[in-house]
PyMOL Python script that loads the backbone (N, CA, C, O; Angstrom):
from pymol import cmd

cmd.read_pdbstr("""\
ATOM      1  N   MET A   1    -124.430  27.028 115.670  1.00  0.00           N
ATOM      2  CA  MET A   1    -125.288  26.962 114.510  1.00  0.00           C
ATOM      3  C   MET A   1    -125.336  25.634 113.912  1.00  0.00           C
ATOM      4  O   MET A   1    -124.270  25.177 113.499  1.00  0.00           O
ATOM      5  N   LYS A   2    -126.449  24.905 113.792  1.00  0.00           N
ATOM      6  CA  LYS A   2    -126.819  23.567 113.121  1.00  0.00           C
ATOM      7  C   LYS A   2    -127.207  24.134 111.622  1.00  0.00           C
ATOM      8  O   LYS A   2    -127.909  25.020 111.137  1.00  0.00           O
ATOM      9  N   LEU A   3    -126.303  23.062 111.177  1.00  0.00           N
ATOM     10  CA  LEU A   3    -126.032  23.275 109.195  1.00  0.00           C
ATOM     11  C   LEU A   3    -126.416  22.104 108.988  1.00  0.00           C
ATOM     12  O   LEU A   3    -125.568  21.336 109.442  1.00  0.00           O
ATOM     13  N   GLY A   4    -127.700  21.289 108.299  1.00  0.00           N
ATOM     14  CA  GLY A   4    -127.795  20.659 107.521  1.00  0.00           C
ATOM     15  C   GLY A   4    -126.774  19.890 106.167  1.00  0.00           C
ATOM     16  O   GLY A   4    -126.231  20.574 105.300  1.00  0.00           O
ATOM     17  N   HIS A   5    -126.692  18.565 106.227  1.00  0.00           N
ATOM     18  CA  HIS A   5    -125.175  17.743 105.913  1.00  0.00           C
ATOM     19  C   HIS A   5    -125.893  17.610 104.121  1.00  0.00           C
ATOM     20  O   HIS A   5    -125.034  17.767 103.253  1.00  0.00           O
ATOM     21  N   TYR A   6    -126.909  17.423 103.760  1.00  0.00           N
ATOM     22  CA  TYR A   6    -127.512  17.965 102.603  1.00  0.00           C
ATOM     23  C   TYR A   6    -127.080  19.473 101.555  1.00  0.00           C
ATOM     24  O   TYR A   6    -127.912  20.351 101.783  1.00  0.00           O
ATOM     25  N   THR A   7    -126.183  19.858 100.678  1.00  0.00           N
ATOM     26  CA  THR A   7    -126.108  20.921 100.415  1.00  0.00           C
ATOM     27  C   THR A   7    -127.893  21.633  99.580  1.00  0.00           C
ATOM     28  O   THR A   7    -128.274  22.766  99.286  1.00  0.00           O
ATOM     29  N   GLY A   8    -128.269  20.807  99.519  1.00  0.00           N
ATOM     30  CA  GLY A   8    -130.310  21.461  99.476  1.00  0.00           C
ATOM     31  C   GLY A   8    -130.799  22.112  99.924  1.00  0.00           C
ATOM     32  O   GLY A   8    -131.460  23.076  99.535  1.00  0.00           O
ATOM     33  N   THR A   9    -130.433  21.473 101.433  1.00  0.00           N
ATOM     34  CA  THR A   9    -131.211  21.693 102.830  1.00  0.00           C
ATOM     35  C   THR A   9    -130.030  22.637 103.499  1.00  0.00           C
ATOM     36  O   THR A   9    -130.496  23.231 104.472  1.00  0.00           O
ATOM     37  N   GLN A  10    -128.820  22.911 103.295  1.00  0.00           N
ATOM     38  CA  GLN A  10    -127.982  24.081 103.139  1.00  0.00           C
ATOM     39  C   GLN A  10    -128.569  25.352 102.977  1.00  0.00           C
ATOM     40  O   GLN A  10    -128.596  26.319 103.738  1.00  0.00           O
ATOM     41  N   PHE A  11    -129.084  25.159 101.726  1.00  0.00           N
ATOM     42  CA  PHE A  11    -129.197  26.234 100.620  1.00  0.00           C
ATOM     43  C   PHE A  11    -130.488  27.051 101.017  1.00  0.00           C
ATOM     44  O   PHE A  11    -130.730  28.239 100.801  1.00  0.00           O
ATOM     45  N   ARG A  12    -131.313  26.022 101.707  1.00  0.00           N
ATOM     46  CA  ARG A  12    -132.882  26.726 101.988  1.00  0.00           C
ATOM     47  C   ARG A  12    -132.684  27.042 103.472  1.00  0.00           C
ATOM     48  O   ARG A  12    -133.665  27.265 104.180  1.00  0.00           O
ATOM     49  N   GLN A  13    -131.277  27.072 104.022  1.00  0.00           N
ATOM     50  CA  GLN A  13    -131.210  27.397 105.386  1.00  0.00           C
ATOM     51  C   GLN A  13    -130.613  28.886 105.720  1.00  0.00           C
ATOM     52  O   GLN A  13    -129.786  29.201 104.864  1.00  0.00           O
ATOM     53  N   GLY A  14    -130.775  29.755 106.588  1.00  0.00           N
ATOM     54  CA  GLY A  14    -129.805  31.003 105.962  1.00  0.00           C
ATOM     55  C   GLY A  14    -131.104  31.774 105.332  1.00  0.00           C
ATOM     56  O   GLY A  14    -132.232  31.464 104.947  1.00  0.00           O
ATOM     57  N   ARG A  15    -130.103  33.249 105.474  1.00  0.00           N
ATOM     58  CA  ARG A  15    -130.822  34.398 104.597  1.00  0.00           C
ATOM     59  C   ARG A  15    -129.918  34.299 103.393  1.00  0.00           C
ATOM     60  O   ARG A  15    -128.713  34.191 103.168  1.00  0.00           O
ATOM     61  N   ARG A  16    -131.044  34.385 102.725  1.00  0.00           N
ATOM     62  CA  ARG A  16    -130.143  34.556 101.264  1.00  0.00           C
ATOM     63  C   ARG A  16    -129.434  36.003 101.113  1.00  0.00           C
ATOM     64  O   ARG A  16    -129.918  36.977 101.690  1.00  0.00           O
ATOM     65  N   ILE A  17    -128.207  36.116 100.273  1.00  0.00           N
ATOM     66  CA  ILE A  17    -127.689  37.190 100.317  1.00  0.00           C
ATOM     67  C   ILE A  17    -127.235  37.421  98.840  1.00  0.00           C
ATOM     68  O   ILE A  17    -126.886  36.491  98.113  1.00  0.00           O
ATOM     69  N   PRO A  18    -127.268  38.876  98.406  1.00  0.00           N
ATOM     70  CA  PRO A  18    -127.296  38.898  97.112  1.00  0.00           C
ATOM     71  C   PRO A  18    -125.610  39.114  96.943  1.00  0.00           C
ATOM     72  O   PRO A  18    -124.835  39.554  97.792  1.00  0.00           O
ATOM     73  N   LEU A  19    -125.341  38.703  95.702  1.00  0.00           N
ATOM     74  CA  LEU A  19    -123.842  38.423  95.369  1.00  0.00           C
ATOM     75  C   LEU A  19    -123.006  39.638  95.520  1.00  0.00           C
ATOM     76  O   LEU A  19    -121.806  39.460  95.727  1.00  0.00           O
ATOM     77  N   ASN A  20    -123.491  40.917  95.442  1.00  0.00           N
ATOM     78  CA  ASN A  20    -122.610  41.864  95.943  1.00  0.00           C
ATOM     79  C   ASN A  20    -122.532  42.411  97.571  1.00  0.00           C
ATOM     80  O   ASN A  20    -122.087  43.444  98.070  1.00  0.00           O
ATOM     81  N   ASP A  21    -123.041  41.471  98.010  1.00  0.00           N
ATOM     82  CA  ASP A  21    -123.285  41.897  99.617  1.00  0.00           C
ATOM     83  C   ASP A  21    -122.674  40.443 100.394  1.00  0.00           C
ATOM     84  O   ASP A  21    -122.881  39.924 101.491  1.00  0.00           O
ATOM     85  N   LEU A  22    -121.918  40.140  99.344  1.00  0.00           N
ATOM     86  CA  LEU A  22    -120.942  38.571 100.193  1.00  0.00           C
ATOM     87  C   LEU A  22    -120.305  39.030 101.568  1.00  0.00           C
ATOM     88  O   LEU A  22    -120.049  40.231 101.652  1.00  0.00           O
ATOM     89  N   ARG A  23    -120.022  38.235 102.640  1.00  0.00           N
ATOM     90  CA  ARG A  23    -119.234  38.525 103.987  1.00  0.00           C
ATOM     91  C   ARG A  23    -118.729  37.244 103.827  1.00  0.00           C
ATOM     92  O   ARG A  23    -119.305  36.243 103.400  1.00  0.00           O
ATOM     93  N   LYS A  24    -117.170  37.435 104.359  1.00  0.00           N
ATOM     94  CA  LYS A  24    -116.896  36.229 104.841  1.00  0.00           C
ATOM     95  C   LYS A  24    -117.550  35.123 106.004  1.00  0.00           C
ATOM     96  O   LYS A  24    -118.041  35.416 107.094  1.00  0.00           O
ATOM     97  N   GLY A  25    -117.415  34.008 105.506  1.00  0.00           N
ATOM     98  CA  GLY A  25    -118.204  32.891 106.308  1.00  0.00           C
ATOM     99  C   GLY A  25    -119.590  33.085 105.785  1.00  0.00           C
ATOM    100  O   GLY A  25    -120.453  33.036 106.661  1.00  0.00           O
ATOM    101  N   ASP A  26    -120.191  33.385 104.040  1.00  0.00           N
ATOM    102  CA  ASP A  26    -121.529  33.043 103.717  1.00  0.00           C
ATOM    103  C   ASP A  26    -121.319  31.428 102.980  1.00  0.00           C
ATOM    104  O   ASP A  26    -120.283  30.976 102.494  1.00  0.00           O
ATOM    105  N   LEU A  27    -121.907  31.139 103.027  1.00  0.00           N
ATOM    106  CA  LEU A  27    -121.851  29.753 101.971  1.00  0.00           C
ATOM    107  C   LEU A  27    -122.652  30.318 100.769  1.00  0.00           C
ATOM    108  O   LEU A  27    -123.690  30.976 100.698  1.00  0.00           O
ATOM    109  N   VAL A  28    -121.656  29.744  99.711  1.00  0.00           N
ATOM    110  CA  VAL A  28    -122.039  29.877  98.461  1.00  0.00           C
ATOM    111  C   VAL A  28    -121.918  28.850  97.635  1.00  0.00           C
ATOM    112  O   VAL A  28    -120.918  28.167  97.411  1.00  0.00           O
ATOM    113  N   PHE A  29    -123.301  28.750  97.061  1.00  0.00           N
ATOM    114  CA  PHE A  29    -123.883  27.616  96.059  1.00  0.00           C
ATOM    115  C   PHE A  29    -123.568  27.584  94.586  1.00  0.00           C
ATOM    116  O   PHE A  29    -123.353  28.495  93.786  1.00  0.00           O
ATOM    117  N   PHE A  30    -123.603  26.301  94.459  1.00  0.00           N
ATOM    118  CA  PHE A  30    -123.460  26.428  92.929  1.00  0.00           C
ATOM    119  C   PHE A  30    -123.775  25.032  91.875  1.00  0.00           C
ATOM    120  O   PHE A  30    -123.433  23.966  92.388  1.00  0.00           O
ATOM    121  N   GLY A  31    -124.219  24.958  90.850  1.00  0.00           N
ATOM    122  CA  GLY A  31    -124.983  23.756  90.433  1.00  0.00           C
ATOM    123  C   GLY A  31    -125.588  23.771  88.902  1.00  0.00           C
ATOM    124  O   GLY A  31    -126.423  24.675  88.850  1.00  0.00           O
ATOM    125  N   GLY A  32    -125.503  23.291  88.004  1.00  0.00           N
ATOM    126  CA  GLY A  32    -126.032  23.695  87.212  1.00  0.00           C
ATOM    127  C   GLY A  32    -128.048  23.171  87.049  1.00  0.00           C
ATOM    128  O   GLY A  32    -128.506  22.674  88.077  1.00  0.00           O
ATOM    129  N   GLY A  33    -128.672  23.261  86.289  1.00  0.00           N
ATOM    130  CA  GLY A  33    -130.023  22.573  86.155  1.00  0.00           C
ATOM    131  C   GLY A  33    -130.952  23.457  86.986  1.00  0.00           C
ATOM    132  O   GLY A  33    -130.487  24.490  87.469  1.00  0.00           O
ATOM    133  N   THR A  34    -132.207  23.135  87.184  1.00  0.00           N
ATOM    134  CA  THR A  34    -132.924  23.947  87.986  1.00  0.00           C
ATOM    135  C   THR A  34    -133.303  22.888  89.594  1.00  0.00           C
ATOM    136  O   THR A  34    -134.138  23.221  90.435  1.00  0.00           O
ATOM    137  N   GLY A  35    -132.745  22.069  89.636  1.00  0.00           N
ATOM    138  CA  GLY A  35    -132.892  21.215  91.067  1.00  0.00           C
ATOM    139  C   GLY A  35    -132.173  22.232  91.871  1.00  0.00           C
ATOM    140  O   GLY A  35    -131.847  23.390  91.613  1.00  0.00           O
ATOM    141  N   ASP A  36    -131.983  21.326  93.133  1.00  0.00           N
ATOM    142  CA  ASP A  36    -130.807  22.061  94.171  1.00  0.00           C
ATOM    143  C   ASP A  36    -129.712  22.041  94.063  1.00  0.00           C
ATOM    144  O   ASP A  36    -129.222  20.962  93.731  1.00  0.00           O
ATOM    145  N   PRO A  37    -128.952  23.015  94.250  1.00  0.00           N
ATOM    146  CA  PRO A  37    -127.199  22.825  94.412  1.00  0.00           C
ATOM    147  C   PRO A  37    -126.685  21.988  94.612  1.00  0.00           C
ATOM    148  O   PRO A  37    -126.845  21.358  95.656  1.00  0.00           O
ATOM    149  N   THR A  38    -125.885  21.664  93.712  1.00  0.00           N
ATOM    150  CA  THR A  38    -125.237  20.448  93.907  1.00  0.00           C
ATOM    151  C   THR A  38    -123.314  20.469  94.367  1.00  0.00           C
ATOM    152  O   THR A  38    -122.481  19.571  94.246  1.00  0.00           O
ATOM    153  N   HIS A  39    -123.179  21.817  94.876  1.00  0.00           N
ATOM    154  CA  HIS A  39    -122.080  22.124  95.557  1.00  0.00           C
ATOM    155  C   HIS A  39    -121.953  23.667  96.464  1.00  0.00           C
ATOM    156  O   HIS A  39    -122.365  24.789  96.171  1.00  0.00           O
ATOM    157  N   VAL A  40    -121.254  23.198  97.584  1.00  0.00           N
ATOM    158  CA  VAL A  40    -121.358  24.391  98.627  1.00  0.00           C
ATOM    159  C   VAL A  40    -119.953  24.863  98.396  1.00  0.00           C
ATOM    160  O   VAL A  40    -119.214  24.119  97.750  1.00  0.00           O
ATOM    161  N   GLY A  41    -119.387  26.265  98.943  1.00  0.00           N
ATOM    162  CA  GLY A  41    -118.240  26.418  99.182  1.00  0.00           C
ATOM    163  C   GLY A  41    -118.501  27.609 100.579  1.00  0.00           C
ATOM    164  O   GLY A  41    -119.606  28.050 100.894  1.00  0.00           O
ATOM    165  N   LEU A  42    -117.240  27.939 101.234  1.00  0.00           N
ATOM    166  CA  LEU A  42    -117.452  28.863 102.237  1.00  0.00           C
ATOM    167  C   LEU A  42    -116.582  29.987 101.498  1.00  0.00           C
ATOM    168  O   LEU A  42    -115.619  29.702 100.786  1.00  0.00           O
ATOM    169  N   TYR A  43    -117.123  31.603 101.797  1.00  0.00           N
ATOM    170  CA  TYR A  43    -116.596  32.415 100.995  1.00  0.00           C
ATOM    171  C   TYR A  43    -115.741  33.076 102.402  1.00  0.00           C
ATOM    172  O   TYR A  43    -116.055  33.242 103.580  1.00  0.00           O
ATOM    173  N   LEU A  44    -114.503  33.344 101.583  1.00  0.00           N
ATOM    174  CA  LEU A  44    -113.374  33.899 102.213  1.00  0.00           C
ATOM    175  C   LEU A  44    -113.122  35.523 102.077  1.00  0.00           C
ATOM    176  O   LEU A  44    -112.234  36.146 102.660  1.00  0.00           O
ATOM    177  N   GLY A  45    -114.127  36.078 101.154  1.00  0.00           N
ATOM    178  CA  GLY A  45    -113.854  37.283 100.677  1.00  0.00           C
ATOM    179  C   GLY A  45    -112.670  37.683  99.126  1.00  0.00           C
ATOM    180  O   GLY A  45    -111.729  36.956  98.810  1.00  0.00           O
ATOM    181  N   ASN A  46    -113.103  39.108  98.313  1.00  0.00           N
ATOM    182  CA  ASN A  46    -112.456  38.943  97.321  1.00  0.00           C
ATOM    183  C   ASN A  46    -112.859  38.128  96.451  1.00  0.00           C
ATOM    184  O   ASN A  46    -112.058  38.199  95.518  1.00  0.00           O
ATOM    185  N   GLY A  47    -113.619  37.421  96.235  1.00  0.00           N
ATOM    186  CA  GLY A  47    -113.851  36.543  95.155  1.00  0.00           C
ATOM    187  C   GLY A  47    -113.279  35.329  95.367  1.00  0.00           C
ATOM    188  O   GLY A  47    -113.136  34.713  94.311  1.00  0.00           O
ATOM    189  N   VAL A  48    -112.905  34.766  96.312  1.00  0.00           N
ATOM    190  CA  VAL A  48    -112.313  33.279  96.773  1.00  0.00           C
ATOM    191  C   VAL A  48    -113.637  32.939  98.354  1.00  0.00           C
ATOM    192  O   VAL A  48    -114.128  33.459  99.356  1.00  0.00           O
ATOM    193  N   MET A  49    -113.610  31.575  97.443  1.00  0.00           N
ATOM    194  CA  MET A  49    -114.083  30.663  98.111  1.00  0.00           C
ATOM    195  C   MET A  49    -113.488  29.022  98.662  1.00  0.00           C
ATOM    196  O   MET A  49    -112.659  28.570  97.872  1.00  0.00           O
ATOM    197  N   ILE A  50    -113.749  28.217  99.712  1.00  0.00           N
ATOM    198  CA  ILE A  50    -112.390  27.399 100.298  1.00  0.00           C
ATOM    199  C   ILE A  50    -113.836  26.277 100.015  1.00  0.00           C
ATOM    200  O   ILE A  50    -115.003  26.474 100.354  1.00  0.00           O
ATOM    201  N   HIS A  51    -113.336  25.266  99.391  1.00  0.00           N
ATOM    202  CA  HIS A  51    -114.477  24.253  99.113  1.00  0.00           C
ATOM    203  C   HIS A  51    -113.516  22.989  98.801  1.00  0.00           C
ATOM    204  O   HIS A  51    -112.425  23.293  98.317  1.00  0.00           O
ATOM    205  N   ALA A  52    -113.748  21.721  98.994  1.00  0.00           N
ATOM    206  CA  ALA A  52    -114.180  20.374  98.217  1.00  0.00           C
ATOM    207  C   ALA A  52    -113.999  20.104  96.685  1.00  0.00           C
ATOM    208  O   ALA A  52    -114.910  19.515  96.103  1.00  0.00           O
ATOM    209  N   PRO A  53    -112.965  20.465  96.042  1.00  0.00           N
ATOM    210  CA  PRO A  53    -113.722  20.144  94.530  1.00  0.00           C
ATOM    211  C   PRO A  53    -114.632  19.119  94.123  1.00  0.00           C
ATOM    212  O   PRO A  53    -115.715  19.281  93.560  1.00  0.00           O
ATOM    213  N   LYS A  54    -113.985  17.857  94.525  1.00  0.00           N
ATOM    214  CA  LYS A  54    -114.682  16.539  94.588  1.00  0.00           C
ATOM    215  C   LYS A  54    -114.293  15.498  95.222  1.00  0.00           C
ATOM    216  O   LYS A  54    -113.156  15.592  95.684  1.00  0.00           O
ATOM    217  N   THR A  55    -114.955  14.325  95.447  1.00  0.00           N
ATOM    218  CA  THR A  55    -114.527  13.087  96.696  1.00  0.00           C
ATOM    219  C   THR A  55    -112.916  12.791  96.108  1.00  0.00           C
ATOM    220  O   THR A  55    -112.628  12.546  94.937  1.00  0.00           O
ATOM    221  N   GLY A  56    -111.965  12.888  97.273  1.00  0.00           N
ATOM    222  CA  GLY A  56    -110.629  12.457  97.086  1.00  0.00           C
ATOM    223  C   GLY A  56    -110.220  13.438  97.359  1.00  0.00           C
ATOM    224  O   GLY A  56    -109.587  13.710  98.379  1.00  0.00           O
ATOM    225  N   ASP A  57    -110.586  14.306  96.282  1.00  0.00           N
ATOM    226  CA  ASP A  57    -109.546  15.626  96.989  1.00  0.00           C
ATOM    227  C   ASP A  57    -109.323  16.279  97.807  1.00  0.00           C
ATOM    228  O   ASP A  57    -109.735  15.943  98.917  1.00  0.00           O
ATOM    229  N   VAL A  58    -108.632  17.420  97.674  1.00  0.00           N
ATOM    230  CA  VAL A  58    -107.960  18.126  98.719  1.00  0.00           C
ATOM    231  C   VAL A  58    -109.018  19.581  99.170  1.00  0.00           C
ATOM    232  O   VAL A  58    -109.788  19.978  98.296  1.00  0.00           O
ATOM    233  N   VAL A  59    -109.002  20.235 100.391  1.00  0.00           N
ATOM    234  CA  VAL A  59    -109.622  20.934 100.025  1.00  0.00           C
ATOM    235  C   VAL A  59    -108.804  22.260  99.468  1.00  0.00           C
ATOM    236  O   VAL A  59    -107.598  22.377  99.683  1.00  0.00           O
ATOM    237  N   LYS A  60    -109.678  23.397  98.623  1.00  0.00           N
ATOM    238  CA  LYS A  60    -108.905  24.152  97.724  1.00  0.00           C
ATOM    239  C   LYS A  60    -109.558  25.474  97.937  1.00  0.00           C
ATOM    240  O   LYS A  60    -110.736  25.540  98.289  1.00  0.00           O
ATOM    241  N   LYS A  61    -108.796  26.567  97.723  1.00  0.00           N
ATOM    242  CA  LYS A  61    -108.956  27.933  97.441  1.00  0.00           C
ATOM    243  C   LYS A  61    -109.349  28.250  96.377  1.00  0.00           C
ATOM    244  O   LYS A  61    -108.443  28.031  95.573  1.00  0.00           O
ATOM    245  N   THR A  62    -110.855  28.956  95.530  1.00  0.00           N
ATOM    246  CA  THR A  62    -110.787  28.933  94.252  1.00  0.00           C
ATOM    247  C   THR A  62    -111.479  30.546  94.378  1.00  0.00           C
ATOM    248  O   THR A  62    -112.257  31.021  95.205  1.00  0.00           O
ATOM    249  N   GLN A  63    -110.867  31.082  93.266  1.00  0.00           N
ATOM    250  CA  GLN A  63    -111.122  32.595  92.776  1.00  0.00           C
ATOM    251  C   GLN A  63    -112.419  32.073  91.798  1.00  0.00           C
ATOM    252  O   GLN A  63    -112.318  31.433  90.751  1.00  0.00           O
ATOM    253  N   PHE A  64    -113.700  32.554  92.478  1.00  0.00           N
ATOM    254  CA  PHE A  64    -114.723  31.572  91.607  1.00  0.00           C
ATOM    255  C   PHE A  64    -115.435  33.165  91.058  1.00  0.00           C
ATOM    256  O   PHE A  64    -115.915  32.944  89.946  1.00  0.00           O
ATOM    257  N   LEU A  65    -115.619  34.374  91.375  1.00  0.00           N
ATOM    258  CA  LEU A  65    -116.394  35.204  90.782  1.00  0.00           C
ATOM    259  C   LEU A  65    -115.732  35.311  89.124  1.00  0.00           C
ATOM    260  O   LEU A  65    -116.433  35.707  88.193  1.00  0.00           O
ATOM    261  N   ASN A  66    -114.855  35.058  89.016  1.00  0.00           N
ATOM    262  CA  ASN A  66    -114.277  35.364  87.531  1.00  0.00           C
ATOM    263  C   ASN A  66    -114.245  34.204  86.798  1.00  0.00           C
ATOM    264  O   ASN A  66    -114.079  34.184  85.578  1.00  0.00           O
ATOM    265  N   SER A  67    -114.446  32.938  87.707  1.00  0.00           N
ATOM    266  CA  SER A  67    -113.767  31.253  87.083  1.00  0.00           C
ATOM    267  C   SER A  67    -115.102  31.364  85.496  1.00  0.00           C
ATOM    268  O   SER A  67    -116.248  31.805  85.411  1.00  0.00           O
ATOM    269  N   THR A  68    -114.329  30.831  84.688  1.00  0.00           N
ATOM    270  CA  THR A  68    -115.096  30.243  83.280  1.00  0.00           C
ATOM    271  C   THR A  68    -115.952  29.062  84.077  1.00  0.00           C
ATOM    272  O   THR A  68    -117.019  28.922  83.481  1.00  0.00           O
ATOM    273  N   TYR A  69    -115.860  28.156  85.223  1.00  0.00           N
ATOM    274  CA  TYR A  69    -115.940  27.400  85.366  1.00  0.00           C
ATOM    275  C   TYR A  69    -117.427  27.516  86.294  1.00  0.00           C
ATOM    276  O   TYR A  69    -118.531  27.157  85.885  1.00  0.00           O
ATOM    277  N   TYR A  70    -117.070  28.225  87.893  1.00  0.00           N
ATOM    278  CA  TYR A  70    -118.508  28.495  88.823  1.00  0.00           C
ATOM    279  C   TYR A  70    -119.219  29.475  88.758  1.00  0.00           C
ATOM    280  O   TYR A  70    -120.401  29.340  89.073  1.00  0.00           O
ATOM    281  N   ARG A  71    -118.610  31.065  88.232  1.00  0.00           N
ATOM    282  CA  ARG A  71    -119.522  31.690  88.220  1.00  0.00           C
ATOM    283  C   ARG A  71    -120.579  31.047  87.186  1.00  0.00           C
ATOM    284  O   ARG A  71    -121.629  31.261  87.792  1.00  0.00           O
ATOM    285  N   PRO A  72    -120.873  30.510  86.214  1.00  0.00           N
ATOM    286  CA  PRO A  72    -121.973  30.478  85.083  1.00  0.00           C
ATOM    287  C   PRO A  72    -122.507  29.459  85.828  1.00  0.00           C
ATOM    288  O   PRO A  72    -123.387  29.032  85.080  1.00  0.00           O
ATOM    289  N   ILE A  73    -122.540  28.652  87.047  1.00  0.00           N
ATOM    290  CA  ILE A  73    -123.469  27.997  87.533  1.00  0.00           C
ATOM    291  C   ILE A  73    -123.522  28.471  88.825  1.00  0.00           C
ATOM    292  O   ILE A  73    -123.833  27.492  89.502  1.00  0.00           O
ATOM    293  N   TYR A  74    -123.384  29.479  89.582  1.00  0.00           N
ATOM    294  CA  TYR A  74    -123.503  29.959  90.683  1.00  0.00           C
ATOM    295  C   TYR A  74    -124.740  30.102  90.840  1.00  0.00           C
ATOM    296  O   TYR A  74    -125.335  30.523  89.849  1.00  0.00           O
ATOM    297  N   ARG A  75    -125.591  29.811  92.128  1.00  0.00           N
ATOM    298  CA  ARG A  75    -126.920  29.769  92.219  1.00  0.00           C
ATOM    299  C   ARG A  75    -126.898  30.796  93.553  1.00  0.00           C
ATOM    300  O   ARG A  75    -127.848  31.566  93.691  1.00  0.00           O
ATOM    301  N   GLY A  76    -126.095  30.795  94.270  1.00  0.00           N
ATOM    302  CA  GLY A  76    -126.998  31.924  95.610  1.00  0.00           C
ATOM    303  C   GLY A  76    -126.081  31.782  96.625  1.00  0.00           C
ATOM    304  O   GLY A  76    -125.239  30.885  96.673  1.00  0.00           O
ATOM    305  N   ALA A  77    -126.273  32.891  97.659  1.00  0.00           N
ATOM    306  CA  ALA A  77    -125.537  32.715  98.694  1.00  0.00           C
ATOM    307  C   ALA A  77    -126.095  32.683  99.813  1.00  0.00           C
ATOM    308  O   ALA A  77    -127.207  33.204  99.891  1.00  0.00           O
ATOM    309  N   VAL A  78    -125.408  31.970 101.200  1.00  0.00           N
ATOM    310  CA  VAL A  78    -126.928  32.046 102.065  1.00  0.00           C
ATOM    311  C   VAL A  78    -125.846  32.334 103.337  1.00  0.00           C
ATOM    312  O   VAL A  78    -124.744  31.809 103.491  1.00  0.00           O
ATOM    313  N   ARG A  79    -126.568  33.422 104.272  1.00  0.00           N
ATOM    314  CA  ARG A  79    -125.827  33.346 105.399  1.00  0.00           C
ATOM    315  C   ARG A  79    -126.153  32.867 106.822  1.00  0.00           C
ATOM    316  O   ARG A  79    -126.929  33.474 107.561  1.00  0.00           O
ATOM    317  N   PRO A  80    -125.543  31.799 107.137  1.00  0.00           N
ATOM    318  CA  PRO A  80    -125.674  30.768 108.232  1.00  0.00           C
ATOM    319  C   PRO A  80    -126.279  32.060 109.382  1.00  0.00           C
ATOM    320  O   PRO A  80    -125.846  33.212 109.387  1.00  0.00           O
ATOM    321  N   GLY A  81    -127.080  31.663 110.065  1.00  0.00           N
ATOM    322  CA  GLY A  81    -126.943  32.174 111.512  1.00  0.00           C
ATOM    323  C   GLY A  81    -128.267  31.996 112.538  1.00  0.00           C
ATOM    324  O   GLY A  81    -128.202  32.389 113.702  1.00  0.00           O
TER     325      GLY A  81
END
""", "prot")
cmd.dss("prot")
cmd.show_as("cartoon", "prot")
cmd.util.cbc("prot")
cmd.orient("prot")
């Protein structure tokens, strides 16, 4: 699978997936405003993603569906393939 480096490019690749149809391996995107998403995670199931929260930080598992930070800025999901 070829996947672009830039978050906005990744968001435009693959098939868009509704939130209630997420599967392990889907890419989940976040970001405020109307431009391209600024953050991406890999969906692990049960509302959890793995992601690098910021430059220099370690990769973390985060529950995003009930998160007061991530849920409001959720922009959508893509199933690569």
